C-alpha positions in Angstrom: 31.8 78.1 224.2 29.8 79.7 221.4 28.6 76.4 219.9 26.3 75.5 223.0 22.9 74.4 221.8 20.7 77.1 223.0 18.8 74.8 224.5 21.2 73.1 226.9 21.0 77.2 228.5 18.5 76.4 230.5 19.6 77.7 233.9 18.3 81.0 235.7 21.5 82.3 235.2 21.3 81.4 231.2 18.3 83.6 231.5 19.5 86.3 233.4 23.0 86.1 231.1 20.1 86.1 227.8 18.7 89.1 229.7 21.5 91.4 230.5 23.2 90.7 226.4 19.5 91.8 225.4 19.3 95.2 227.4 23.0 96.0 227.2 23.8 95.0 223.8 26.8 93.2 222.0 29.8 94.9 224.0 33.2 94.1 223.9 33.2 93.1 227.5 30.5 92.9 229.9 31.6 93.9 233.5 29.4 92.0 236.4 29.9 93.4 240.0 29.6 92.3 243.4 30.8 93.8 246.7 30.6 94.2 250.7 31.6 96.0 253.3 34.8 93.9 255.6 32.7 95.3 259.2 32.8 91.6 260.0 33.1 88.0 259.4 31.8 87.7 255.3 29.1 84.6 256.3 27.4 82.6 253.6 24.8 84.7 253.1 27.1 87.0 251.9 28.7 84.4 249.6 25.1 83.9 248.0 25.9 87.6 246.2 29.2 85.9 245.4 28.3 82.8 243.5 25.2 84.4 241.9 27.6 86.7 240.2 29.7 84.1 239.5 26.9 82.1 238.1 26.2 84.5 235.7 29.9 85.1 234.7 30.3 81.8 233.5 26.7 81.5 232.1 27.6 84.9 230.1 31.1 83.3 229.0 28.8 80.0 228.2 27.6 82.2 225.4 30.5 83.5 223.8 31.0 86.7 226.0 34.1 88.4 227.5 33.4 88.9 230.9 34.8 91.0 233.5 33.9 90.1 237.0 35.1 92.6 239.8 34.8 92.3 243.3 35.0 95.7 245.9 35.7 95.9 249.0 34.1 98.5 250.4 36.6 99.2 253.1 36.7 103.1 253.3 33.4 102.9 255.0 33.2 103.9 258.7 33.5 101.0 261.1 30.2 101.5 263.2 29.9 98.6 265.8 32.1 96.1 267.1 30.8 92.3 266.5 29.7 90.0 268.9 32.3 87.4 267.9 35.5 90.0 267.9 38.8 89.8 270.0 39.6 92.1 272.1 35.9 94.3 271.8 37.8 96.9 274.1 40.7 97.9 271.7 38.3 97.4 268.8 35.3 99.7 270.8 38.2 102.8 270.5 38.0 102.7 266.8 34.2 103.3 265.9 33.7 105.9 263.7 36.9 105.4 262.1 37.6 104.0 258.3 37.6 100.2 258.6 41.1 100.0 257.1 42.6 102.2 260.2 40.9 99.9 263.1 43.6 97.5 264.1 43.4 93.4 263.4 42.8 92.4 266.9 43.6 88.4 265.7 47.1 89.8 265.2 47.5 88.0 261.7 46.9 90.9 259.0 48.0 95.0 258.4 44.1 96.2 259.9 40.8 94.8 260.3 39.5 95.3 257.1 42.4 92.7 255.6 41.7 90.4 257.8 37.9 90.0 256.8 39.4 90.4 253.1 42.0 87.5 253.3 39.5 85.2 254.9 37.1 85.3 251.6 39.9 85.7 248.8 41.9 82.9 250.3 38.6 80.5 250.2 36.8 81.4 247.3 39.6 79.5 245.1 38.0 76.4 246.6 34.5 76.8 245.2 35.9 78.2 241.6 35.8 81.9 242.1 38.0 84.1 241.1 36.6 87.7 240.5 39.1 90.9 240.2 39.4 92.9 243.8 39.5 96.8 243.7 39.6 98.2 247.5 37.6 101.3 247.7 39.9 102.7 250.4 42.8 102.4 248.3 41.1 104.1 245.3 39.7 107.6 246.9 43.4 107.4 249.0 44.6 108.0 245.4 42.1 110.2 244.2 40.9 108.2 241.7 37.4 109.4 242.0 37.8 113.4 241.9 36.4 113.9 239.3 32.9 111.7 240.3 33.2 113.4 243.6 33.4 117.0 241.8 30.3 116.2 239.7 28.6 115.1 242.5 28.5 118.2 244.4 27.9 120.5 241.3 24.9 118.7 240.9 24.2 118.2 244.6 20.3 119.1 244.3 19.7 117.1 241.4 20.9 114.5 243.6 18.8 115.7 246.2 16.0 115.2 244.2 17.1 111.5 243.4 16.7 110.8 247.0 13.7 112.6 247.6 11.9 111.4 244.3 11.1 107.7 246.2 10.8 109.2 249.8 7.2 109.7 251.0 6.4 113.3 252.6 7.2 112.6 256.3 11.0 111.4 255.1 11.7 113.5 251.9 14.3 116.1 252.7 13.2 120.1 252.6 13.4 122.6 250.2 15.6 124.3 252.7 17.7 121.2 254.2 21.3 121.4 253.0 22.2 118.1 251.3 26.1 117.0 250.9 26.4 113.9 248.8 30.5 113.7 250.7 31.4 113.1 253.9 35.1 113.9 255.3 37.6 112.0 258.2 38.8 114.4 259.5 42.3 114.3 259.1 43.4 114.7 262.4 41.6 112.5 264.5 40.5 110.3 261.9 36.6 109.9 262.9 33.9 111.0 260.5 32.2 113.2 263.1 32.6 116.2 260.2 30.4 118.4 259.3 30.7 119.9 255.4 30.6 123.5 255.6 31.8 124.6 252.1 32.2 123.9 248.5 33.9 126.7 246.5 32.3 125.3 243.0 35.2 123.0 241.8 37.4 120.5 243.8 37.6 122.5 247.5 35.3 121.2 250.2 35.9 122.8 253.9 34.7 120.6 257.2 34.7 120.9 260.5 35.2 118.1 263.1 32.3 118.1 265.5 34.7 115.6 267.9 38.1 117.3 268.1 37.0 120.7 266.8 39.8 120.3 263.5 38.6 122.5 260.9 40.2 122.3 257.4 39.7 122.6 253.5 41.0 120.3 251.4 41.0 119.7 247.8 39.2 116.6 246.6 42.1 115.7 244.0 45.0 115.5 246.5 43.2 114.8 250.0 42.5 111.8 251.5 39.5 112.2 253.8 36.8 112.5 251.1 34.6 109.9 250.4 30.8 110.0 248.4 27.8 108.8 250.8 27.0 104.9 249.4 23.8 106.0 247.6 26.2 108.2 245.4 29.4 106.4 245.3 27.6 103.5 244.0 26.1 104.9 240.7 29.3 106.7 240.6 31.5 103.5 240.5 29.0 102.2 238.4 30.1 104.4 235.5 33.8 104.3 236.6 33.8 100.3 235.8 31.2 100.4 233.2 29.4 97.9 235.3 26.0 96.1 233.4 25.1 93.7 236.1 24.9 93.9 239.6 22.3 91.5 241.8 21.2 92.9 245.3 19.8 91.5 248.6 15.9 92.1 248.7 16.3 94.9 250.8 18.0 97.0 248.1 16.1 95.6 245.3 12.7 96.3 246.6 10.4 99.2 245.1 11.8 102.7 245.7 14.9 101.3 247.9 18.6 101.9 247.6 19.1 100.2 243.9 15.5 102.5 242.3 17.5 105.9 243.8 21.1 104.7 242.6 19.5 103.9 238.8 17.7 107.7 239.0 21.7 109.5 240.7 23.7 107.1 237.9 21.7 108.5 234.6 21.2 111.6 235.6 24.1 112.8 237.5 26.9 110.5 235.6 25.5 109.8 232.4 25.2 106.0 232.7 22.1 103.2 232.6 22.3 101.7 235.7 23.5 97.6 235.6 20.7 94.9 235.0 20.1 94.0 238.5 18.2 91.0 240.1 17.1 90.3 243.4 18.5 87.2 245.9 16.5 86.1 248.8 18.4 85.7 252.5 20.1 82.4 253.6 19.2 81.1 257.1 20.8 78.8 259.2 18.6 75.6 260.3 17.4 76.5 263.8 18.2 80.1 264.2 15.7 82.9 263.7 16.6 85.4 261.5 19.1 86.3 258.9 23.0 86.1 259.5 24.3 89.1 260.6 28.5 89.6 260.6 27.6 92.6 263.3 25.9 90.6 266.0 28.7 87.5 265.1 25.6 85.2 264.9 27.5 83.9 261.3 28.7 80.8 259.4 31.3 81.8 257.1 32.4 80.2 254.0 35.2 78.4 256.0 32.6 76.5 257.9 30.7 75.7 255.1 33.3 74.2 253.7 34.1 72.2 256.6 31.1 69.8 256.0 30.1 69.8 252.4 32.7 69.7 249.4 32.7 72.6 247.2 30.9 71.1 244.3 28.3 70.2 246.8 28.5 73.5 248.6 28.2 75.2 244.6 24.9 72.8 244.0 23.2 73.7 247.1 22.9 77.6 245.8 22.5 76.4 242.3 19.7 74.3 242.7 17.8 77.0 244.6 16.1 79.6 242.5 18.0 82.9 243.4 15.4 84.4 244.9 13.7 82.2 247.1 15.4 81.7 250.7 16.7 79.0 252.2 18.7 77.7 255.3 22.3 75.9 255.7 22.0 73.0 257.6 24.6 71.0 259.9 22.1 68.2 261.0 21.0 65.1 259.1 19.8 67.2 256.5 23.6 67.4 255.3 22.7 63.9 254.3 19.8 64.5 252.0 22.0 67.5 250.3 24.3 64.9 249.5 21.9 62.0 248.3 20.3 65.4 246.0 23.8 66.1 244.7 24.9 62.7 243.7 21.5 61.6 242.1 22.1 65.2 240.2 25.4 63.7 239.2 24.3 60.4 238.0 21.9 61.8 235.5 24.3 64.2 234.3 26.3 61.4 233.2 23.9 59.5 232.0 23.8 56.5 234.6 20.3 57.4 236.1 17.7 58.4 233.6 15.8 61.5 234.4 12.1 61.7 234.3 12.3 64.0 230.3 14.5 65.7 228.6 13.5 68.7 230.1 14.6 67.8 233.6 17.6 65.8 231.9 18.4 69.6 230.6 18.4 71.1 233.9 20.2 68.6 236.0 22.8 68.4 233.8 23.0 72.2 233.5 22.8 72.5 237.3 25.8 69.8 237.8 28.1 71.9 235.0 27.6 75.2 237.3 28.3 73.3 240.3 31.5 72.3 239.6 34.6 74.5 240.3 35.6 74.1 237.2 34.0 75.5 234.5 34.9 72.9 232.1 33.7 69.4 232.9 33.5 66.3 230.6 30.6 65.2 231.2 30.6 62.7 227.5 31.3 59.1 229.2 30.5 57.9 232.6 33.4 56.3 232.9 35.1 60.0 234.0 32.3 59.9 236.9 33.8 60.6 240.3 33.2 58.0 242.6 29.7 57.8 244.3 29.4 56.7 247.7 26.3 57.7 250.1 27.3 60.3 252.4 25.5 58.1 255.0 27.4 55.0 254.2 30.6 56.6 254.3 29.8 58.0 257.7 29.6 54.6 258.9 32.5 53.3 257.4 34.6 56.0 258.9 33.4 55.6 262.4 34.5 51.9 261.6 37.6 52.6 260.7 38.0 55.0 263.5 38.3 58.0 260.8 41.1 56.2 258.9 40.4 57.8 255.4 43.1 55.7 253.8 41.8 52.5 255.1 38.2 53.5 254.0 39.2 53.7 250.8 41.0 50.6 250.3 38.4 48.8 251.7 35.9 50.2 249.0 38.4 48.1 246.5 36.8 49.7 243.3 38.1 53.3 243.6 40.2 54.1 240.5 43.5 56.5 240.9 41.5 59.8 239.3 38.7 59.5 241.6 40.2 59.4 244.6 41.3 63.1 245.1 37.5 64.1 245.3 36.0 61.1 247.4 39.1 62.0 249.8 37.9 65.4 249.8 33.9 63.7 250.8 35.3 61.4 253.3 37.1 64.8 255.4 33.8 66.7 255.2 32.1 63.4 256.4 34.7 63.1 259.1 34.2 66.8 260.3 30.5 66.6 260.6 30.3 63.0 262.5 32.6 64.4 264.8 31.4 68.0 265.4 27.9 68.7 264.1 26.5 64.9 264.2 23.7 63.9 266.3 24.8 62.0 269.2 22.9 59.2 269.0 23.8 59.1 265.3 28.0 58.6 266.3 29.1 55.4 267.2 33.0 53.6 268.1 33.4 50.1 267.8 34.2 48.1 271.0 37.3 46.9 270.5 38.9 46.3 274.1 37.7 42.6 274.6 35.8 43.0 277.1 31.6 42.1 277.8 29.2 45.0 278.0 27.6 45.2 281.3 23.6 44.4 281.6 22.8 41.9 279.1 20.8 39.0 280.3 21.1 35.4 279.9 18.9 35.5 276.8 20.9 38.0 275.1 24.5 35.8 275.4 22.8 33.3 274.2 21.8 34.9 270.7 25.6 36.5 270.8 26.7 33.1 271.1 24.3 31.8 268.0 25.4 35.0 266.1 29.2 34.1 266.1 28.9 30.4 265.7 26.0 30.7 263.3 26.1 33.9 261.0 29.4 35.1 261.5 31.0 32.1 258.9 28.4 32.9 256.4 28.8 36.5 256.1 31.3 36.4 253.5 28.2 34.4 251.2 25.6 36.9 252.2 25.0 40.3 251.2 23.1 43.0 253.7 19.4 41.2 253.3 20.9 37.6 253.9 22.9 38.8 257.1 19.8 40.7 258.0 17.8 37.5 257.5 20.1 35.5 258.9 19.6 37.7 262.4 16.0 37.1 262.5 16.5 33.3 262.1 18.5 33.2 265.1 16.3 35.6 267.0 13.2 33.3 266.0 15.1 29.9 266.8 16.0 31.8 270.5 12.1 32.2 271.0 12.7 36.2 271.3 11.8 39.0 269.8 14.4 40.5 266.9 14.3 43.4 268.7 16.2 41.9 271.8 18.8 40.4 269.8 19.1 44.0 267.7 19.4 45.6 270.9 22.3 42.9 272.5 23.9 43.1 269.1 24.5 47.0 269.2 25.2 47.4 272.6 28.1 44.5 272.1 29.2 46.4 268.9 28.9 49.8 270.1 28.0 50.2 273.2 24.4 51.9 272.4 20.8 50.4 271.8 21.2 51.2 267.8 23.1 52.3 265.5 23.4 51.9 261.1 21.3 49.1 259.8 22.6 45.9 261.2 23.3 43.7 258.1 25.6 45.8 256.3 27.2 47.1 259.2 28.3 43.0 259.9 29.7 43.2 256.5 31.1 46.6 256.7 32.9 45.6 259.9 34.1 42.6 258.7 34.1 38.6 260.0 37.9 39.3 261.6 36.7 41.9 263.8 33.5 41.2 264.8 34.7 37.9 266.1 37.4 39.9 268.0 34.3 42.2 269.3 31.8 38.9 269.9 34.5 36.1 271.4 33.5 37.1 274.8 30.0 35.6 274.6 31.3 32.3 272.7 
C-alpha cells in the first residue's frame, strides 16, 4: 500500500512505524519481535504485547515495507513455580528447576508443559488475524545455534558485568571481586539448573558442578545441550541474531534503568548491534479484580476466554482504540454492551453511514476500524459492503426471546444479506455465551410458555393483562415501539392504576420477573402469536 495518504496513517501504530523507519533507515526488511516464557496460561495481558507488535507490523506494511514478525517462545527457561490453575500440581512440583520443555503436560494433550501453552495461543492467533513466525528457543539452544553468541558473552563477561552494574545503585552493584558468569547450565544428570559454573577455557569449554546431585562436567558450547545465557544477555544476543529493529516491553522492563536499558548496552558493546526501537505498553487488568494478571497465580483470562465474549474485530478494537501506554480493563459485565456500541459507532463512521465531528476524527475512526479487522485488507468504499449491525443489547433480547436459537433470530430480522450472515452469527454466538455465562442475573430472562398463570397477581393486575390481550395485542403489527409503550400507558390509565403496576404485572406474566427489556420493543420482538399464548390465561 505504498500509495496511502500520509494523513490517513494517523494511529499510534503509524507514528511508531514512522519512528522505526526514521531511526533504522531504509532496509530490505524490518524484523519486529515479541515473545514470552510459556510458564503458564498465556493471558490477555500477554496478548497486549502480541497485538501491539501486530498493529505496528501492519502499519509498516501500509507504508510499503517488508516486515518479518517473529514470536519467540522462551521455552528453555526454568520451571520455577506451579501456577494455581494447573491440574496435578503434585506431579508438576517434582519438575521445579527443570527446563520447561522437560515438564510433562498434566492436561495429557501435548508432548510437554511448554508445548501445551504454546499450542493454546498458536491455534487462537489466526482467529484475530495474527500470523507471526514462531521461534522455539529450546530447540535453538539444543541445536547449538547460539554457540558463538555464548562464546562472545563468556569472553566479554567483565564488560557485561560493567553493563549490568551501570544502572544499579551502590547497594546492588556486583563488587570487583565478585565472579560473574553470563551463562548457566542445566545439569546433564538431574536436569535441574541448580549448577555453578566453575571454569572456562577461554574458547568453547565450560565447566560446572551441580549442587543438587553433585555431578561435575566440562562441556563444549558447540555440542553440549545444557548451556544457556542469562536472559539479560540472551535478549540482546538474539536481537543481533535475528536483526531485530523493533520490540516493545511492559512498563516494568522499559522503566529507566530497567532490563531494556541494560540489554541496550550489552547489545551495542558486546554484540555490536544497535538495540531495537522500543515502546512501553501498560498492563491489562480484569474489571473488579485488583492487580495485574499473573500466570503463576492462575488468576488469568486467556485469549480463548476473551473470544468467547468478544468477536475478533471487537477484541482487536479494544486494544487498537486504547493508547498503548495506558492501562485498561477487560470487562465481562454490562460494560461488554458499551464496548460493542463503541465498535459499532466506529464502524458506521468508517463506512460513512454516520458523520464524525470533523475530518481528523473521521480519519482516526477509519484507521482504528481498519486495524481492528481480522484481515489487513478491508474495503470501506461503499456502505453497501458494511457488516450487518444490530445493537448487542437488542441481540441479547432477541436471543433470550428465541431461547438461544441463532437461526431463528437471524430469520426474524428479515433483512440480513448472505455476505453478512457469518459475522452476525459470530456476534450472536458471543452474545449468547455472555448471557449464559457472564451477564448479571437480573439481565437474564426466559419466556413463560407453559400456559399457566403467574401466582401472586391481584385482580387489578389480571384485569389490566386482559385489557392488554384484548386491546393492545391486535394493534401491535401497526405500531412502533413508542406506540406500543403508549398503548400500555393508556391501559393503566383507563384502569386507574399506576403504569408501574401494569409493567410489573406484564413482566411477571412474560418472564416471571418484575423487570426486563424495554416493554414496547419487547412486545414487538415477542410477536403477537407468542403473546397470545402467554397472556391467554388472563383473557
